[in-house]
C-alpha positions in Angstrom: -43.0 137.5 7.7 -46.0 139.7 6.8 -48.4 138.9 4.0 -47.5 142.2 2.4 -43.8 141.3 2.2 -44.6 137.8 0.9 -46.8 139.4 -1.8 -43.9 141.8 -2.8 -41.5 138.9 -3.0 -44.0 136.9 -5.1 -44.3 139.8 -7.6 -40.5 140.1 -7.9 -39.9 136.4 -8.2 -42.6 135.7 -10.8 -41.4 138.4 -13.1 -37.7 137.5 -12.5 -38.3 133.9 -13.4 -40.3 134.8 -16.5 -37.7 137.2 -17.9 -34.8 134.9 -17.0 -36.5 132.1 -18.9 -37.5 134.0 -22.1 -34.1 135.6 -22.7 -32.8 132.6 -24.8 -35.8 133.0 -27.1 -35.4 136.8 -27.3 -31.8 136.2 -28.3 -32.9 134.1 -31.2 -35.4 136.7 -32.3 -32.7 139.4 -32.1 -30.3 137.4 -34.3 -33.1 136.5 -36.8 -34.2 140.2 -37.3 -30.7 141.5 -37.3 -30.8 143.4 -33.9 -27.1 142.6 -33.3 -24.3 144.8 -32.1 -21.2 144.4 -34.2 -17.7 144.9 -32.6 -15.6 147.9 -33.5 -15.5 151.6 -32.9 -16.4 152.5 -29.4 -17.7 149.0 -28.7 -15.4 146.9 -26.5 -17.0 143.5 -27.0 -15.2 141.1 -29.3 -18.1 139.2 -30.9 -21.5 140.0 -32.4 -24.0 140.4 -29.6 -27.8 140.3 -29.7 -29.2 143.6 -28.3 -32.9 143.1 -27.8 -32.8 142.9 -24.0 -35.4 145.6 -23.8 -38.0 143.3 -25.4 -37.5 140.7 -22.6 -37.8 143.4 -19.9 -40.9 144.8 -21.6 -42.5 141.3 -21.7 -41.7 141.0 -17.9 -43.4 144.4 -17.4 -46.4 143.2 -19.4 -46.7 140.0 -17.4 -46.5 142.0 -14.2 -49.1 144.4 -15.5 -51.6 141.6 -16.3 -51.1 139.8 -13.0 -50.6 142.5 -10.4 -51.8 145.9 -11.7 -55.3 147.3 -11.8 -56.4 148.6 -15.2 -56.8 152.3 -15.0 -56.3 155.2 -17.6 -53.0 155.9 -16.0 -51.8 152.3 -16.3 -53.1 152.1 -19.9 -51.2 155.3 -20.8 -48.0 153.9 -19.2 -48.4 150.7 -21.3 -49.0 152.6 -24.5 -46.1 155.0 -23.9 -43.9 151.9 -23.2 -45.0 150.3 -26.4 -44.2 153.4 -28.4 -40.6 153.7 -27.0 -40.1 150.0 -27.4 -41.0 150.1 -31.1 -38.7 153.0 -31.8 -35.9 151.3 -29.8 -36.3 148.0 -31.7 -36.1 149.7 -35.0 -33.0 151.5 -33.8 -31.5 148.2 -32.6 -32.1 146.7 -36.1 -30.9 149.7 -38.2 -29.5 152.8 -36.4 -32.1 155.6 -36.4 -31.0 159.2 -36.5 -31.1 161.0 -33.1 -33.9 163.2 -34.3 -36.1 160.2 -35.1 -35.3 158.6 -31.7 -36.2 162.0 -30.1 -39.6 161.9 -31.8 -40.3 158.5 -30.3 -39.3 159.8 -26.8 -41.5 162.8 -27.2 -44.5 160.6 -28.3 -44.2 158.2 -25.4 -43.8 161.1 -22.9 -46.8 162.9 -24.3 -48.9 159.7 -24.0 -48.5 159.5 -20.2 -48.7 163.3 -19.7 -51.8 164.1 -21.8 -53.7 160.8 -21.8 -52.6 159.4 -18.4 -52.5 162.9 -16.8 -49.3 162.0 -15.0 -48.0 165.5 -14.5 -45.5 167.3 -12.2 -47.9 170.1 -11.3 -46.4 171.8 -8.3 -43.8 171.6 -5.6 -43.4 173.1 -2.2 -40.4 173.4 0.2 -39.5 175.3 3.3 -42.7 177.4 3.2 -42.4 178.2 -0.5 -44.9 177.0 -3.1 -44.5 176.9 -6.8 -47.2 175.9 -9.3 -45.9 175.2 -12.8 -49.4 176.1 -14.3 -49.6 175.8 -18.1 -45.9 174.8 -18.2 -46.4 171.7 -16.1 -47.0 169.2 -18.9 -44.0 170.4 -20.9 -41.7 170.3 -17.9 -42.9 166.8 -17.2 -42.2 165.8 -20.9 -38.6 167.2 -20.6 -38.1 165.3 -17.3 -39.2 162.0 -18.9 -37.1 162.5 -22.1 -34.1 163.5 -20.0 -34.1 160.3 -17.9 -34.6 158.2 -21.1 -31.4 159.7 -22.4 -29.5 159.4 -19.1 -30.0 155.6 -19.1 -29.2 155.5 -22.8 -25.9 157.3 -22.4 -24.7 155.2 -19.4 -25.4 151.9 -21.1 -21.8 151.2 -22.1 -20.7 148.1 -20.1 -22.1 144.7 -19.3 -24.7 145.0 -16.5 -24.2 148.8 -16.0 -27.5 150.4 -17.0 -29.6 147.4 -15.9 -27.8 147.4 -12.5 -28.3 151.1 -12.0 -32.0 150.8 -12.8 -32.3 147.8 -10.4 -30.7 149.9 -7.6 -33.2 152.7 -8.3 -36.3 150.4 -8.3 -35.1 148.7 -5.1 -34.5 152.0 -3.3 -37.9 153.4 -4.3 -39.5 150.2 -3.1 -37.8 150.5 0.3 -38.8 154.1 0.6 -42.4 153.2 -0.2 -42.3 150.3 2.3 -40.9 152.3 5.2 -43.0 155.5 4.7 -46.3 153.9 3.8 -47.1 157.2 2.1 -46.9 156.0 -1.5 -48.7 152.8 -2.4 -50.6 151.4 -5.3 -49.5 151.8 -8.9 -46.0 153.2 -8.2 -45.3 150.4 -5.6 -46.5 147.6 -7.9 -44.5 149.0 -10.9 -41.3 149.3 -8.9 -41.6 145.7 -7.8 -42.4 144.5 -11.3 -39.3 146.3 -12.7 -37.1 144.9 -10.0 -38.0 141.4 -11.2 -37.6 142.3 -14.8 -34.2 143.9 -14.5 -32.8 141.2 -12.2 -34.0 138.5 -14.7 -32.2 140.4 -17.5 -29.0 141.0 -15.4 -28.8 137.2 -15.0 -27.8 137.1 -18.7 -26.3 140.6 -19.0 -23.7 140.8 -16.3 -20.2 140.3 -17.6 -19.6 138.3 -19.7 -22.9 139.4 -21.3 -25.0 137.1 -23.5 -27.4 139.8 -24.5 -27.4 143.6 -24.5 -30.1 146.0 -23.5 -30.1 147.9 -26.9 -31.7 151.2 -27.2 -35.1 149.5 -26.8 -34.0 148.5 -23.3 -32.1 151.6 -22.1 -34.8 154.0 -23.2 -37.6 151.8 -21.7 -35.8 151.6 -18.4 -35.3 155.4 -18.4 -39.0 155.8 -19.3 -40.1 153.6 -16.4 -37.8 155.3 -13.9 -39.3 158.6 -14.9 -42.9 157.4 -14.7 -42.5 155.8 -11.3 -40.8 158.9 -10.0 -43.7 161.0 -11.1 -46.3 158.6 -9.7 -44.7 158.4 -6.3 -43.3 161.9 -5.8 -45.5 164.3 -7.7 -47.4 167.1 -6.0 -45.3 166.8 -2.8 -42.2 168.6 -1.5 -39.3 169.5 -3.7 -37.0 167.4 -1.6 -39.1 164.3 -2.2 -39.0 165.0 -5.9 -35.2 165.4 -5.8 -34.7 162.0 -4.2 -35.1 160.0 -7.5 -32.8 162.4 -9.2 -30.1 162.0 -6.5 -30.4 158.2 -6.6 -29.5 158.5 -10.3 -26.8 161.1 -9.6 -24.1 159.1 -11.6 -26.0 158.7 -14.9 -27.4 162.2 -14.7 -24.0 163.9 -14.0 -22.4 161.7 -16.7 -25.0 162.8 -19.2 -24.6 166.5 -18.2 -20.9 166.4 -18.5 -21.0 164.5 -21.8 -23.2 167.3 -23.3 -20.8 170.0 -21.9 -17.8 168.1 -23.2 -19.2 167.7 -26.7 -20.3 171.3 -26.9 -16.9 172.5 -25.9 -15.4 170.4 -28.7 -17.8 171.9 -31.2 -19.6 168.6 -31.6 -23.3 167.7 -31.4 -24.5 166.7 -27.9 -25.8 163.4 -29.5 -22.3 162.6 -30.9 -21.0 159.4 -29.3 -17.6 159.2 -27.7 -15.5 157.1 -25.2 -15.1 159.7 -22.5 -18.0 158.7 -20.2 -17.3 157.9 -16.6 -17.5 154.2 -17.2 -14.9 154.5 -19.9 -12.6 156.5 -17.6 -12.9 154.0 -14.8 -12.4 151.1 -17.3 -9.0 152.7 -18.4 -8.0 152.8 -14.7 -9.2 149.3 -13.7 -8.8 147.4 -17.0 -11.8 145.3 -15.8 -15.4 145.6 -16.8 -16.5 143.8 -13.6 -14.5 146.1 -11.3 -15.7 149.2 -13.1 -19.3 148.2 -13.0 -19.1 147.3 -9.3 -17.4 150.6 -8.5 -20.3 152.5 -10.1 -22.8 150.2 -8.4 -21.1 151.0 -5.0 -21.3 154.8 -5.6 -25.0 154.4 -6.7 -25.8 152.3 -3.6 -24.2 155.0 -1.4 -26.6 157.6 -2.9 -29.5 155.2 -2.5 -28.6 154.5 1.2 -28.4 158.3 1.7 -31.8 158.7 0.2 -33.2 156.1 2.5 -31.6 157.8 5.5 -33.0 161.2 4.4 -36.5 159.9 4.1 -36.7 157.4 6.9 -34.2 158.5 9.6 -32.9 162.0 9.6 -33.2 164.6 6.8 -30.2 166.7 8.1 -27.9 163.8 8.1 -29.1 162.8 4.7 -28.4 166.3 3.4 -24.9 166.2 4.7 -24.2 162.8 3.2 -25.6 164.0 -0.2 -23.2 167.0 -0.2 -20.2 164.8 0.7 -21.1 162.3 -2.0 -21.6 165.0 -4.6 -18.2 166.5 -3.8 -16.5 163.1 -4.1 -18.2 162.4 -7.4 -17.3 165.9 -8.7 -13.7 165.3 -7.6 -13.6 162.0 -9.4 -15.0 163.6 -12.6 -12.4 166.5 -12.4 -9.5 164.1 -12.1 -10.4 162.3 -15.3 -11.0 163.4 -18.9 -14.8 163.4 -18.7 -15.0 167.1 -19.4 -11.5 168.2 -20.6 -8.7 166.2 -22.2 -6.1 166.9 -19.5 -3.2 165.6 -21.6 -3.9 168.0 -24.4 -4.4 170.9 -22.0 -1.0 170.1 -20.3 0.7 169.8 -23.7 -0.7 173.1 -24.8 0.4 174.8 -21.6 4.0 173.4 -22.0 4.1 174.7 -25.6 2.9 178.1 -24.4 5.7 178.3 -21.8 8.3 177.5 -24.4 
C-alpha cells in the first residue's frame, strides 16, 4: 500500500472519528438552543429531532483544515465563506428565516470565495471551441455556488439522504483525482476531509436518525461541493466541468423540476411541498431505508459513469450518461414530480363527459 493511499486513509479516518465522537455533544447543544425539528406538516419523523448536524460536519472540516491543509488566501476564503453559511444556517435551524434572508447568506458566502479567494469559473473549452466568461465570470460562479447549496437543501428530506449523496460525490471526486493525477492539492485534501466528516455524521443520521443536518448542514455541504468542483475543474474542458454536475444529477434534476412544478401551480419556487423524488419513491416503497438506498444506487451509477468517462473511455461514458438520464427522466415522468397525474386524469374524464 502506497504512502499516498495511507495518508489519504489517515485524513478520512481522523476526521470521521472526530465527527462521530462529537455528535452526542452537538445534539445537546441543539436541544439547549432550540435547534429542534418538530414533527408535523411535511415532516415524517414522529418525535422532536435535534437538527444541528451541520455544526458537527463544520467542526470536522475545521479540524481537517488545521491538520492537513496549507494556509492560503483561497483556503481562508473557503473557511470564511463556510462560517458565513453556517451562521445563517444555525439561525434558520433555531428560528426559521425567510427565504430571502437565507439567500443573502448564500450570496455572501459565495462572494467571499469568488472575490476574496479568487475562485472563479473563468473559461471553458470543448471540441475546438473556447468561451471566456469575461466580466460575467464572477457572477456566473456565484450563481453556480448558490444553486448547489439549494440543490442539497431541497433533497434533504429523508434520513441519510443528503449526507449520503454528498459522500458519494466526495468519494467520486477523490477517485477521479487519484486516477488522473491532474488535480491535486487543496481540492484533493478538502474532498478527503469531507468524506470523513460526512461519514462520521451518517453514522448518526442514517435511519433511524438521531440528528438531522438542518439547513446549516445541507447548505454547507452544497457550498463545499461547489467549491471543490470549482477548485478541481475550473479553467479546463466543458466536459470536465460537467462531471460534478452529472454526479449530482438526482438532486439537480429534483430541484429543477420542483421549481417548474411550483411555478406551474402559481406558487413561489421556495414554497415547500411533498412532491420531491424522495417523497414519490417513499410512497412506492413505504420505507425510508429502501428509498434512500435506491437514490444512492442511482447516484452511484452516475458516479461510476463519471469515473469511466474520465479514466477509461469518454465515448462509453457519454453513452452511459445518456442512458441514465433517459431512465431518470422516465422515472420522473411516471410520478407526480411535475404534474399531479390523478388530477389531470380526472379533468380529462370530466371533459369527455
